[in-house]
C-alpha positions as CSV (number, residue, x, y, z in Angstrom):
1,M,228.6,-118.5,-27.9
2,N,232.1,-120.6,-28.7
3,I,232.7,-120.9,-32.5
4,L,235.4,-123.0,-34.2
5,I,236.2,-122.4,-37.8
6,L,237.6,-125.4,-39.6
7,G,240.7,-124.4,-42.1
8,S,244.2,-122.4,-42.4
9,G,244.2,-120.3,-45.1
10,G,243.2,-116.6,-45.5
11,R,239.8,-116.9,-46.0
12,E,239.5,-118.5,-42.1
13,H,241.7,-115.4,-40.7
14,A,239.4,-112.4,-41.8
15,L,236.4,-114.9,-40.3
16,A,238.2,-115.3,-37.1
17,W,239.6,-111.2,-37.3
18,K,236.1,-110.3,-38.2
19,L,234.2,-112.4,-35.8
20,A,236.4,-111.8,-32.6
21,R,234.7,-108.2,-32.7
22,S,231.6,-109.5,-31.9
23,R,229.9,-109.0,-28.2
24,K,228.0,-112.0,-28.4
25,I,231.1,-114.5,-29.3
26,S,233.3,-115.7,-26.2
27,R,235.9,-117.6,-27.5
28,I,236.8,-118.2,-31.3
29,F,239.2,-121.6,-31.9
30,I,240.4,-122.4,-35.8
31,G,241.3,-125.6,-36.6
32,P,243.9,-126.3,-37.5
33,G,244.6,-122.1,-38.2
34,N,248.0,-120.7,-38.6
35,A,250.3,-118.0,-36.9
36,G,247.9,-115.3,-37.9
37,T,244.4,-117.1,-36.7
38,S,246.2,-117.9,-33.1
39,S,246.3,-114.0,-32.5
40,V,242.5,-113.5,-33.1
41,G,241.8,-117.1,-31.3
42,T,242.7,-120.4,-30.1
43,N,244.4,-122.9,-33.2
44,L,243.3,-126.5,-32.6
45,V,245.6,-129.2,-34.2
46,I,242.1,-131.0,-36.1
47,D,242.3,-132.0,-40.0
48,P,238.9,-130.2,-41.0
49,E,238.1,-133.8,-43.2
50,D,238.9,-135.8,-40.0
51,F,234.8,-135.3,-39.0
52,K,235.7,-137.3,-36.1
53,G,238.3,-135.4,-34.5
54,V,236.5,-132.5,-35.4
55,K,233.9,-134.2,-33.2
56,K,236.4,-134.9,-30.7
57,A,236.8,-130.9,-30.4
58,V,234.3,-129.6,-30.7
59,I,232.9,-131.8,-27.6
60,E,235.8,-131.0,-25.6
61,N,235.8,-126.9,-26.3
62,S,232.4,-126.6,-25.6
63,I,231.8,-125.0,-29.1
64,N,228.3,-124.1,-30.0
65,M,228.4,-123.6,-33.4
66,V,230.9,-124.6,-36.7
67,V,231.7,-122.2,-39.7
68,V,233.1,-124.3,-41.9
69,G,235.8,-122.3,-44.0
70,P,237.0,-125.1,-47.3
71,E,234.7,-126.7,-50.0
72,A,236.4,-130.3,-48.9
73,P,234.5,-131.0,-46.0
74,L,231.2,-129.8,-47.0
75,V,231.1,-131.4,-50.2
76,E,231.9,-135.0,-47.7
77,G,228.9,-134.3,-45.5
78,I,230.7,-132.6,-42.4
79,H,226.8,-130.8,-41.9
80,D,225.5,-134.4,-42.2
81,F,227.9,-136.2,-39.9
82,F,226.6,-132.9,-37.8
83,L,222.9,-133.9,-37.8
84,S,223.2,-137.7,-38.0
85,D,225.3,-137.5,-34.6
86,E,223.4,-137.7,-31.1
87,H,226.0,-135.1,-29.7
88,L,226.3,-133.1,-32.4
89,K,222.8,-132.6,-34.3
90,N,221.9,-129.1,-32.1
91,I,225.0,-127.3,-33.0
92,P,224.9,-125.7,-36.1
93,V,227.1,-125.8,-39.1
94,I,227.6,-123.1,-41.4
95,G,227.5,-124.1,-44.5
96,P,225.8,-126.6,-46.7
97,K,224.7,-130.4,-46.7
98,K,226.4,-132.8,-48.8
99,S,223.4,-132.6,-51.5
100,A,223.8,-128.4,-52.2
101,A,227.5,-128.5,-51.6
102,R,227.0,-130.7,-55.6
103,L,226.7,-127.2,-56.5
104,E,230.9,-126.6,-56.2
105,G,231.3,-130.4,-55.9
106,S,230.7,-131.4,-59.4
107,K,230.9,-129.1,-62.3
108,D,228.4,-131.5,-64.2
109,F,225.6,-131.6,-61.4
110,A,226.2,-127.5,-61.5
111,K,225.8,-127.4,-65.2
112,V,222.8,-129.3,-65.3
113,F,221.2,-127.5,-62.5
114,L,222.2,-124.1,-64.3
115,S,220.6,-125.6,-67.7
116,R,217.9,-127.1,-66.0
117,H,217.0,-123.4,-64.3
118,K,217.9,-121.4,-67.4
119,I,220.5,-119.5,-65.6
120,P,222.8,-118.3,-67.8
121,T,225.9,-120.2,-68.7
122,A,228.1,-121.2,-71.2
123,A,227.4,-124.1,-73.8
124,Y,228.9,-127.2,-71.9
125,K,228.8,-131.3,-72.7
126,S,230.3,-133.9,-70.2
127,F,231.9,-136.6,-71.1
128,D,233.3,-140.1,-69.3
129,A,235.2,-143.3,-70.2
130,G,232.1,-144.6,-72.1
131,T,232.2,-141.6,-74.6
132,L,235.8,-140.7,-75.3
133,K,235.3,-140.6,-78.7
134,E,232.5,-138.1,-78.9
135,V,235.0,-135.5,-77.4
136,V,236.8,-134.8,-80.3
137,P,233.7,-134.7,-82.7
138,F,232.4,-132.0,-80.0
139,L,235.4,-129.9,-79.9
140,R,234.9,-129.4,-83.2
141,T,232.1,-127.9,-82.6
142,L,233.6,-125.1,-81.0
143,K,235.8,-122.6,-81.5
144,P,238.8,-122.4,-79.4
145,P,240.0,-122.0,-76.9
146,Y,238.7,-124.7,-74.7
147,V,237.8,-125.0,-71.3
148,I,238.3,-128.5,-70.2
149,K,237.1,-129.1,-66.8
150,A,237.4,-131.8,-64.2
151,D,233.9,-132.8,-62.7
152,G,235.1,-133.0,-59.2
153,L,237.6,-131.0,-56.6
154,A,241.0,-130.6,-58.1
155,A,242.7,-128.0,-55.3
156,G,241.9,-124.8,-57.8
157,K,243.9,-127.5,-60.6
158,G,240.9,-129.0,-62.7
159,V,240.5,-126.4,-65.0
160,V,242.6,-125.7,-68.2
161,I,242.0,-123.4,-71.1
162,I,243.7,-124.7,-74.3
163,D,243.9,-123.3,-77.6
164,N,244.6,-126.5,-80.0
165,I,242.0,-129.3,-80.5
166,S,244.9,-132.3,-80.3
167,E,246.2,-130.9,-77.2
168,A,242.6,-130.5,-75.7
169,G,241.6,-134.2,-76.7
170,K,244.6,-135.3,-74.9
171,E,243.8,-133.1,-71.9
172,V,240.8,-134.9,-71.8
173,R,241.9,-138.5,-72.2
174,D,244.6,-137.0,-69.7
175,M,242.0,-135.9,-66.7
176,L,239.7,-139.3,-67.3
177,G,242.7,-141.5,-67.2
178,G,243.0,-140.6,-63.8
179,K,245.7,-137.0,-64.0
180,F,243.3,-135.5,-60.8
181,G,242.4,-139.5,-59.4
182,D,238.4,-139.4,-59.2
183,A,237.9,-136.1,-59.7
184,G,238.5,-136.5,-63.7
185,K,236.2,-139.6,-63.7
186,K,233.6,-137.0,-66.1
187,V,235.3,-133.8,-67.4
188,V,233.0,-131.0,-68.3
189,I,233.9,-129.2,-71.6
190,E,232.3,-125.8,-72.6
191,Q,232.4,-123.0,-74.6
192,F,234.8,-119.9,-73.6
193,L,232.9,-116.9,-72.7
194,K,235.4,-113.2,-73.3
195,G,234.7,-111.0,-70.9
196,I,235.8,-109.9,-67.0
197,E,235.1,-111.5,-64.2
198,L,234.0,-111.4,-61.0
199,S,232.9,-113.0,-57.7
200,V,229.5,-112.5,-56.2
201,F,229.1,-113.7,-52.9
202,V,225.8,-114.1,-50.4
203,I,224.6,-115.5,-47.2
204,T,221.6,-117.7,-47.4
205,D,219.4,-119.4,-44.4
206,G,217.5,-121.3,-47.4
207,K,214.2,-118.9,-47.1
208,S,216.1,-115.7,-47.8
209,Y,219.5,-114.1,-48.5
210,K,221.7,-111.1,-48.2
211,L,223.9,-109.8,-50.6
212,L,227.5,-109.1,-49.5
213,P,230.4,-107.0,-51.6
214,E,231.4,-108.3,-54.7
215,A,235.0,-108.6,-55.9
216,K,237.0,-109.4,-58.4
217,D,240.3,-111.7,-58.3
218,Y,243.4,-112.4,-60.2
219,K,244.4,-115.9,-60.5
220,R,247.4,-115.9,-62.9
221,I,250.5,-116.1,-61.1
222,G,252.3,-113.5,-63.8
223,A,251.7,-110.0,-64.6
224,G,249.2,-109.2,-67.1
225,D,247.2,-112.2,-66.7
226,T,250.4,-114.6,-67.6
227,G,251.5,-117.7,-66.5
228,L,250.3,-120.7,-64.4
229,N,246.6,-120.5,-62.4
230,T,246.4,-120.0,-58.8
231,G,244.4,-120.0,-56.0
232,G,244.4,-116.4,-56.3
233,M,247.5,-113.3,-56.4
234,G,245.0,-110.4,-55.1
235,A,241.8,-109.2,-55.2
236,V,239.7,-105.7,-55.5
237,S,236.2,-104.6,-53.9
238,P,234.3,-102.7,-54.8
239,V,234.1,-103.8,-58.5
240,P,234.2,-100.7,-60.4
241,F,232.2,-102.5,-63.7
242,A,229.5,-103.9,-61.4
243,S,227.2,-101.1,-61.6
244,P,223.8,-100.8,-59.9
245,E,222.2,-101.4,-63.5
246,F,224.8,-104.4,-63.8
247,M,224.2,-106.2,-60.1
248,K,220.4,-105.8,-60.2
249,K,221.1,-108.6,-63.7
250,V,222.9,-110.3,-61.4
251,R,219.8,-110.8,-59.0
252,E,217.4,-110.7,-61.6
253,R,218.7,-113.6,-64.0
254,I,221.4,-115.5,-61.6
255,I,220.7,-115.6,-57.6
256,D,216.9,-115.1,-57.5
257,P,216.7,-118.1,-60.2
258,T,219.5,-120.2,-58.3
259,M,217.8,-119.6,-55.1
260,K,214.3,-120.8,-56.8
261,G,215.7,-123.6,-58.2
262,L,216.9,-124.9,-55.1
263,S,213.8,-124.6,-53.2
264,D,212.0,-126.3,-56.8
265,D,214.8,-129.2,-56.5
266,G,214.1,-129.6,-52.8
267,I,217.7,-128.5,-52.0
268,I,217.9,-126.7,-48.6
269,Y,220.7,-124.3,-49.2
270,K,222.1,-123.0,-45.8
271,G,225.3,-120.8,-45.5
272,F,227.7,-119.1,-48.2
273,L,227.2,-119.3,-51.6
274,F,229.4,-117.9,-54.0
275,F,229.0,-116.9,-57.8
276,G,231.8,-117.1,-60.2
277,L,230.7,-114.8,-63.0
278,I,231.5,-113.3,-66.3
279,N,230.8,-109.8,-67.6
280,V,230.5,-110.3,-71.5
281,E,229.2,-107.2,-72.6
282,G,227.3,-106.4,-69.9
283,D,225.4,-109.5,-69.4
284,P,226.5,-111.9,-66.4
285,F,226.9,-115.5,-67.5
286,V,227.9,-118.1,-64.7
287,I,231.4,-119.7,-64.6
288,E,231.0,-121.6,-61.5
289,Y,229.3,-122.1,-58.1
290,N,231.1,-122.1,-55.1
291,A,229.7,-123.6,-51.7
292,R,231.1,-121.2,-49.0
293,L,233.9,-117.9,-49.7
294,G,236.6,-117.2,-51.6
295,D,240.4,-117.0,-51.3
296,P,241.4,-114.2,-51.4
297,E,238.4,-112.8,-52.0
298,S,237.4,-112.9,-48.0
299,E,240.0,-110.5,-47.5
300,V,238.4,-107.6,-49.6
301,I,234.9,-108.3,-48.9
302,I,235.3,-109.2,-45.2
303,P,236.6,-105.9,-43.9
304,R,234.0,-104.1,-45.8
305,I,231.5,-105.4,-43.3
306,K,230.9,-102.6,-41.4
307,S,227.9,-104.1,-39.0
308,D,228.7,-107.7,-36.9
309,L,229.2,-110.7,-39.1
310,F,228.1,-113.0,-36.4
311,E,224.5,-111.2,-36.6
312,L,224.0,-112.7,-40.3
313,I,225.9,-116.4,-39.3
314,E,223.4,-116.4,-36.3
315,G,220.6,-115.6,-38.7
316,V,221.5,-119.0,-40.6
317,A,221.2,-120.3,-38.0
318,M,218.0,-119.3,-36.6
319,E,216.5,-119.4,-40.2
320,N,215.6,-115.5,-39.3
321,L,218.2,-114.2,-41.5
322,S,215.8,-111.8,-43.4
323,E,215.0,-109.7,-39.8
324,R,218.9,-109.5,-39.4
325,N,220.3,-105.7,-40.8
326,F,223.6,-105.5,-41.9
327,E,226.0,-102.3,-43.1
328,T,229.4,-102.4,-45.5
329,D,231.5,-99.7,-46.2
330,S,231.5,-97.8,-49.0
331,G,235.3,-97.8,-49.6
332,F,237.6,-100.1,-51.3
333,V,240.0,-102.6,-49.9
334,T,242.3,-104.5,-52.4
335,T,245.0,-107.2,-51.3
336,V,248.0,-108.3,-52.5
337,M,249.2,-111.9,-52.1
338,L,252.6,-112.7,-51.2
339,V,253.9,-116.2,-52.3
340,S,256.6,-118.7,-52.0
341,G,259.3,-118.6,-54.7
342,G,258.0,-121.3,-57.3
343,Y,254.9,-121.1,-56.5
344,P,252.3,-123.0,-58.0
345,E,254.5,-125.4,-58.8
346,H,257.6,-126.6,-56.6
347,Y,258.2,-124.2,-53.8
348,E,260.1,-124.5,-50.3
349,K,258.6,-123.9,-46.9
350,G,260.1,-123.1,-43.3
351,K,261.4,-119.6,-44.6
352,E,261.4,-116.9,-41.7
353,I,259.3,-114.0,-42.6
354,H,260.4,-110.3,-41.4
355,G,258.6,-107.0,-41.2
356,L,255.2,-108.4,-39.8
357,E,255.7,-105.6,-36.8
358,Q,256.2,-102.5,-39.7
359,T,253.4,-102.7,-41.3
360,K,250.7,-100.3,-40.9
361,E,247.3,-98.7,-41.9
362,C,246.5,-102.4,-43.3
363,V,245.7,-105.9,-42.2
364,V,247.8,-108.9,-42.6
365,F,245.9,-112.1,-43.4
366,H,248.0,-115.1,-43.0
367,S,247.2,-117.9,-45.5
368,G,249.9,-120.3,-45.4
369,T,252.0,-119.5,-42.3
370,K,253.0,-121.3,-38.6
371,I,254.7,-121.0,-35.7
372,S,258.8,-122.4,-35.6
373,D,261.0,-121.7,-32.9
374,N,259.2,-118.6,-31.9
375,K,259.4,-117.1,-35.2
376,V,256.6,-116.9,-38.4
377,V,257.6,-119.2,-41.2
378,T,256.1,-119.5,-44.1
379,S,254.1,-123.2,-44.2
380,G,252.4,-122.6,-48.4
381,G,252.5,-121.5,-51.4
382,R,250.2,-118.6,-50.7
383,V,251.9,-116.8,-47.9
384,L,250.5,-113.9,-46.8
385,A,247.7,-111.0,-48.0
386,V,247.9,-107.7,-47.5
387,S,244.6,-105.8,-46.9
388,S,244.4,-102.3,-47.2
389,M,241.3,-100.0,-47.3
390,G,240.8,-96.9,-49.1
391,T,238.3,-94.1,-51.0
392,T,239.6,-94.9,-53.7
393,M,240.9,-98.1,-55.6
394,K,244.0,-96.4,-55.7
395,E,244.9,-95.7,-52.5
396,S,244.0,-98.4,-51.6
397,L,246.3,-100.1,-53.4
398,N,248.7,-97.9,-52.9
399,G,248.6,-98.6,-49.2
400,S,248.6,-102.9,-50.2
401,Y,251.4,-102.4,-52.2
402,A,253.7,-100.4,-49.8
403,N,252.8,-102.1,-47.2
404,A,254.0,-105.4,-48.8
405,R,257.3,-104.2,-50.1
406,L,258.1,-104.0,-45.9
407,L,257.6,-107.3,-45.6
408,S,260.2,-110.4,-46.3
409,F,261.1,-114.1,-46.5
410,E,263.2,-115.9,-49.1
411,K,262.7,-116.1,-52.9
412,M,258.9,-114.1,-51.6
413,Y,257.3,-112.9,-54.8
414,F,253.9,-111.0,-55.5
415,R,251.7,-109.8,-58.4
416,P,252.8,-106.1,-59.4
417,D,249.6,-105.1,-61.2
418,I,246.8,-105.9,-58.9
419,G,243.9,-104.0,-60.6
420,F,245.9,-102.9,-63.3
421,D,242.5,-103.8,-65.4
422,L,240.0,-102.0,-63.6
């Protein structure tokens, strides 16, 4: 069995690292991958959004299955592309079809879905250029802060939380005026929910699902959850407040109604489904859906899976997931993200990374790296995720931070307080 993992970040490195341990897999290819993935598989120079290029790589390397890491190819319809191609139609794609990926690709679609199926979420209203005059009157019906979301994919930058009503109105006008291109042709404004967030994941074959380990990630760049939003500065799993009682509510009020809603709407969802949730005084609400695994959450949930992850992925492809068993480790895994100076705004690339050979009792997942002149250098804003396991969260965090301090590159930065609120 030859597998191709599409993507280049820490999520893809974590997937490749885990799948490389499966006896059922002969070869792993990652496209385009990074310096870290090259140690557990073979990197291919392909763009996941260039479907013809992906097809060429699949045929040339005798690929038997494709696991899609990032959201953009799913939202653009890579699964549908395979099904419609005579040479690719029998090669399973792990990731939803375009109609199902709309749960992430369109925030308006997701909110309509949530409302229709009576799944707990914040009150909202959607606007386009034709309803711009109704924005401020709607904002006046809400209490600040105001949550403003570009409808489509905006590289993680399409959600803004603003306290001032006039600034909120301006932000909506800017989004509808092209700030995020086509992603902002429609804007969703929703009620702000106060609570603590967590990420919950399932893998599904369209008929049944398996609940994967949950995680909490940290989006803000600065200590104490201050500063700009990022793709994620670290994560913790398990989440201490996600008690069996709370997770029972998550299953009964959110996951099961979502799966039933997809079925009732005639949408066959196959792959990973990510529930971005918020715990409001003990009750879970949906903030967003994502059509794939999270990053940096993957770097803490995948190491907690004790059994063969390929068993679950194969169960999706063969539509017999309910027959598959898997085990998770009861210990903690934490990850601390090392980022380039200036991130999430302007940052420089090509900085040599030192200390990779010095780390111990951890896994360093590469997120934004490449090999240049036989050296590992930075190639993105988020560079490395240092994941450690422990019997307690404190032990795990001590391991992540101790190893993070052994690594260095010019202007390297990491948050000093991952897990502080737990």
